[in-house]
C-alpha positions in Angstrom: -0.5 -0.3 0.2 2.8 2.1 0.3 4.0 1.8 -3.5 3.4 2.5 -6.9 4.9 0.5 -9.8 5.0 3.1 -12.8 5.6 1.6 -16.0 8.3 3.8 -17.9 8.8 7.8 -16.7 5.1 7.9 -15.9 4.8 10.9 -18.3 2.8 9.2 -20.8 -0.6 10.9 -21.2 -3.6 8.5 -21.2 -7.2 8.4 -20.8 -9.4 7.5 -18.0 -12.9 7.0 -18.7 -16.1 5.8 -16.2 -18.3 2.8 -18.0 -21.3 5.1 -17.3 -19.6 7.8 -19.2 -19.0 5.6 -22.1 -22.5 4.7 -22.1 -23.8 7.4 -21.9 -21.9 9.0 -24.5 -22.4 6.3 -26.8 -26.2 6.7 -27.0 -25.7 10.3 -27.3 -23.8 9.7 -30.4 -26.5 7.4 -31.6 -29.0 9.3 -33.3 -25.8 12.7 -33.6 -25.9 12.6 -37.5 -22.6 14.8 -36.8 -21.5 11.3 -35.5 -21.9 9.2 -38.9 -19.5 7.6 -40.8 -17.3 8.9 -38.1 -14.9 7.7 -35.4 -16.0 8.6 -31.8 -13.4 9.5 -29.5 -13.3 9.8 -25.8 -11.0 12.6 -24.8 -11.8 14.0 -21.4 -10.3 16.9 -20.5 -10.0 16.9 -16.7 -9.7 12.8 -17.4 -6.9 13.5 -19.9 -3.4 12.7 -17.2 0.2 11.2 -16.8 -0.1 7.7 -14.8 2.5 10.5 -12.5 -0.3 13.1 -12.5 -2.6 10.6 -11.4 -0.2 8.9 -8.6 -0.4 13.0 -6.7 -3.8 12.9 -7.3 -3.3 9.6 -5.0 -1.3 10.9 -2.6 -3.1 13.8 -2.0 -6.9 12.4 -1.5 -5.0 9.8 1.5 -2.3 12.4 2.7 1.0 10.6 1.8 3.9 9.8 -0.1 3.9 6.7 -2.1 6.9 4.6 -3.2 7.6 5.0 -7.1 9.0 1.8 -8.4 9.6 2.6 -12.1 9.6 0.1 -14.7 12.3 1.2 -18.0 10.4 0.7 -21.1 13.2 -1.8 -21.6 12.2 -4.0 -19.2 8.5 -4.0 -19.5 9.4 -4.5 -22.9 11.1 -7.8 -21.3 8.7 -8.9 -19.1 6.1 -8.3 -22.6 8.6 -11.0 -24.6 9.3 -13.7 -22.1 5.8 -13.4 -20.2 4.2 -17.1 -21.9 0.2 -15.7 -23.2 -2.1 -14.4 -22.6 -0.9 -13.7 -19.4 1.5 -10.8 -21.5 -1.8 -9.3 -22.9 -2.2 -6.7 -19.9 1.5 -6.2 -19.4 1.0 -4.8 -23.8 -1.6 -2.8 -23.5 0.0 -1.6 -20.5 2.6 -0.3 -22.8 1.0 0.7 -25.4 -1.2 2.6 -23.4 1.7 4.4 -19.7 4.8 4.1 -22.4 3.7 4.6 -25.6 0.7 7.0 -24.8 -1.3 5.5 -28.5 -4.5 7.2 -26.6 -3.4 10.0 -26.8 -0.1 10.6 -29.3 -1.6 11.8 -32.4 -4.1 14.1 -33.8 -8.2 13.4 -34.3 -8.0 13.5 -38.4 -11.4 14.1 -40.4 -12.5 10.9 -39.9 -13.4 11.7 -36.0 -14.9 13.0 -33.4 -14.3 13.4 -29.4 -17.2 13.1 -27.3 -17.1 16.0 -25.0 -16.6 18.6 -27.3 -19.8 17.5 -29.4 -21.9 17.0 -25.4 -19.4 19.7 -23.4 -23.7 19.1 -21.1 -22.3 16.0 -20.2 -21.5 15.5 -16.3 -18.6 12.8 -16.6 -16.6 11.3 -13.4 -13.3 12.9 -13.0 -10.4 10.7 -11.5 -10.8 12.8 -9.2 -14.4 12.6 -7.8 -13.4 9.1 -9.4 -10.0 8.3 -6.6 -12.7 10.3 -3.8 -14.5 7.0 -3.6 -11.8 4.6 -2.2 -10.4 7.0 0.9 
C-alpha cells in the first residue's frame, strides 16, 4: 500500500473513462448525424492524465507520499516477451497506454470527433471524483 509501480517514466498521457460515462456518450452519439461514419473518441480533458498525475492526485487524497518504482521501457518489453500468452496481454496493453501514450499521441483527424466537444453538457466522472470513492 505504500508503493506504486509505474511503467516507463510515468509521463505519457492516458485517458481514464468511467464505464457509465462511455454509455452516456455512446447513447448521445447514436442518433447524432455529426457522428455518422466517424470514429467517436473520448478524450475528456479532466481525465487525460499521466500516471504520475494520477499518483499525485491519490497522494493528495490520502495525505501520504508513496514510494514510486519505475519500470523502464526495456524491462517492460522484456516482461512482454518472457511472459507466456495470454499473461503478457495486460503488460502489452500497459506498455501501449502508459509507456507509448498510444491513446493520446495522435491528432484526431477529419474522420473522427471528440465526444466532450460534441456534448459539452454531459457531466462525466472525473478521475479526482472517482478516486474519492476509495478514500
